[in-house]
C-alpha positions, 0 to 999 in steps of 0.5 A: 793439155787441151781439155776435154769437152761433151762436144769432143768426146762425142765428135771422137766417139762419132769418129770412130765410128766412122773410121773403124770398127765399134762394138755396140749392144745387140738387142733382143729383136725379132726376125720379120717373117718366118725362118728359111727352110732347113734343118739346123746348123749340124756339128761339122758345118760348126766346124768347118766355119771355125776353119774358115774363121781362122784361116780366110781372110774377112776384109770387106766384113771386118770394115763394117763398123756403123750400124744404123735402124730405120725403115723402109716402103717399096716404091710405089706402094707405101702400104709396104712397110718394114724395119731395116737393120743397116751395117755400113762401110765408108769407101771414102767421107763421101760413099757408105754401103752397106748390107740391111738385115731384117734384125740385129740378131745373129741368125738374122736375115740378109734383106738387102742393100743401101749405098748411101753417097753425100749430097755433093755426090748426089748432085753429079748424078745424071737427072734420070739416075735420081730417080732411084734415090731417097734422102734422109732428111727427115729420117734424121729429124723425124728420129726414126732413124736411129744408132742402137747402142750408142750415147745419144751425144755420139748419136747425134753427131752420126746423125749430122753426117747422114742428115743431107745424104742420099740413100738407093736402097733394093731389098732382095728377100720380101720378108715383110709378105711372109717369103721363107726365102728371097723370091721374086726380083730386087725392089727398090725401097724408098723412105719417108719424106714427112709426119703420118708415111710411117705406121705408127704401130712399126715405130712403136714396135722397133721402140720397144725391141731396141728400147728407144723413144723416136719421139724424144729423139725427134726432139733432141735433133730440132737444131738440125739445119739440113739443106733442102733436098736436092732436086730429083731425089724422092722421085715417087713424090711426083708421080715417079715410082718406078719398080721391077715387077716380078 
């Protein structure tokens, strides 16, 4: 029998995260911005929801198996930053699709979507398309991108997969400005690429809410050696800050 080592256990755990449902600990974090207007959910609504739960298939939702938390900023305006909880499923080994919430609570607001592709796929994109995509290299190496509730050794395996990927992110609900409803046009979001860009207070708040230590995660990932960021990604760094106006 092949001995089970820490590395093989971590790899198996990471494989589970990338292939099927996995339970993650729920934290006590809070939603960002005020709640939407409306009265509390009534008993009849609960009954209808329970009936739907029993009778209707929820295959796309059940396919979601990975939770990662990081930070986004509005393309063209780095002053506007916020925490983003991603819940992702794999369509294949090189493509993830994620729904984004403002917290990890049951009543979290659905604020956007992100598509994540491999470096190999990113290279095939037309030049004008690449400006919409951001790299994940710094997000991983800085410790800012985390997998809440996952043991450190398994989380590192997850990050090895994500560190060379690219994301295209649209937010549809501007909770950071206090909107109680999803108003205006979708906004293209980007990720940080170097130290000093992310607001320290925002990172510290996330660490407090989730019981994590971003600095410690950064130190633990120092040995990762991802490839250089591909040309065309993070176009905002070169003055190309596309955004849909309200």
